[in-house]
Every structure is written in structure tokens, then in C-alpha cells.
PLY file of the C-alpha trace (Angstrom):
ply
format ascii 1.0
element vertex 88
property float x
property float y
property float z
element edge 87
property int vertex1
property int vertex2
end_header
-0.83 -11.31 17.34
-2.59 -8.49 19.14
-0.36 -5.44 19.42
1.76 -6.27 16.36
2.19 -3.23 14.13
2.63 -3.38 10.36
3.22 -0.70 7.74
0.66 -0.57 4.94
1.42 1.00 1.57
-1.21 1.78 -1.08
-0.31 2.37 -4.73
-1.95 3.70 -7.92
-5.77 3.80 -7.91
-5.86 2.48 -4.34
-3.90 5.48 -3.10
-6.24 7.77 -5.03
-9.52 6.19 -3.93
-8.47 5.78 -0.27
-6.73 9.17 -0.06
-3.83 7.51 1.72
-0.40 6.33 0.60
0.86 4.84 3.88
-0.27 4.01 7.39
0.87 2.17 10.46
-1.67 -0.35 11.73
-1.78 -2.30 14.99
-3.17 -5.67 13.93
-6.22 -6.73 15.91
-6.36 -10.24 17.36
-7.12 -12.76 14.63
-5.72 -10.66 11.79
-2.70 -12.81 11.05
-2.84 -13.38 7.27
-3.04 -11.17 4.23
-6.65 -12.27 3.59
-7.68 -11.48 7.18
-6.06 -8.05 6.79
-8.09 -7.33 3.63
-11.31 -8.33 5.43
-10.38 -6.06 8.36
-9.64 -3.11 6.05
-12.87 -3.67 4.06
-14.82 -3.51 7.32
-13.88 0.19 7.55
-16.68 0.73 5.03
-17.05 3.30 2.26
-14.13 3.43 -0.17
-12.36 0.78 1.91
-15.16 -1.74 1.43
-15.02 -1.23 -2.32
-11.21 -1.19 -2.65
-10.60 -4.25 -0.46
-13.64 -6.31 -1.49
-12.79 -9.99 -1.96
-14.00 -9.84 -5.58
-11.62 -6.95 -6.32
-8.42 -8.08 -8.00
-5.48 -6.78 -5.99
-1.85 -7.71 -5.81
0.00 -7.59 -2.53
3.57 -7.85 -1.37
4.84 -8.55 2.12
8.33 -7.22 2.70
8.68 -6.59 -1.05
7.85 -10.19 -2.02
4.61 -10.97 -3.87
2.25 -12.61 -1.41
-0.84 -14.84 -1.47
-3.97 -14.58 0.68
-2.66 -17.13 3.18
0.67 -15.34 3.71
1.25 -14.95 7.45
1.81 -11.48 8.89
4.05 -10.58 11.81
5.09 -7.46 13.68
7.20 -5.10 11.62
6.05 -6.39 8.21
5.57 -4.00 5.32
2.45 -4.82 3.31
1.93 -3.15 -0.07
-1.35 -3.27 -1.98
-1.53 -2.42 -5.67
-3.79 -3.11 -8.64
-2.73 -5.79 -11.10
-0.58 -4.47 -13.89
-2.32 -4.38 -17.24
-0.54 -4.39 -20.54
-1.57 -2.96 -23.82
0 1
1 2
2 3
3 4
4 5
5 6
6 7
7 8
8 9
9 10
10 11
11 12
12 13
13 14
14 15
15 16
16 17
17 18
18 19
19 20
20 21
21 22
22 23
23 24
24 25
25 26
26 27
27 28
28 29
29 30
30 31
31 32
32 33
33 34
34 35
35 36
36 37
37 38
38 39
39 40
40 41
41 42
42 43
43 44
44 45
45 46
46 47
47 48
48 49
49 50
50 51
51 52
52 53
53 54
54 55
55 56
56 57
57 58
58 59
59 60
60 61
61 62
62 63
63 64
64 65
65 66
66 67
67 68
68 69
69 70
70 71
71 72
72 73
73 74
74 75
75 76
76 77
77 78
78 79
79 80
80 81
81 82
82 83
83 84
84 85
85 86
86 87
């Protein structure tokens, strides 16, 4: 998968804590699922480690469809991360 580029979108508190709404990312070799992407992003450290920590509840969509950790990624995908919606 090396060389595949995806678009990442960050919403709500993620956008605020990361200071970023959107980025293009060339996926490193071995980063081929949503879970592997989260681990890769968490490895950036700082706010990234906190925001993408495995224990942190996050929702994700790949190409505007809700996705699970084992969802495969491919070149050109759009991946959106957002906090779970809370009611009240």
C-alpha cells in the first residue's frame, strides 16, 4: 500500500485539539486498515497520541460510510474521524 494517499477529515473536538480540519496523507507500508491508521496517527505524539488513543471512543467513516477498525483503506479514500454523538 506504500504510496497510497488518503484524505483525512477531523471534526468537532478533534479538529479543535489537533488544530487541523483536513490533511492529505501518504499511507506508510502496513497501514492498510482504519485501526492501523489510528495507531500511525497516535504515534505522532502529543495531542495526536491523546486524540487517537485506542481507549478513546471515536467514530470514523470511509467514503462517507461508517467504518469499523478492520475496514480496509485504499488510495483515494476519504477518512473522517469524529467523536461519538451524545444526546441529552
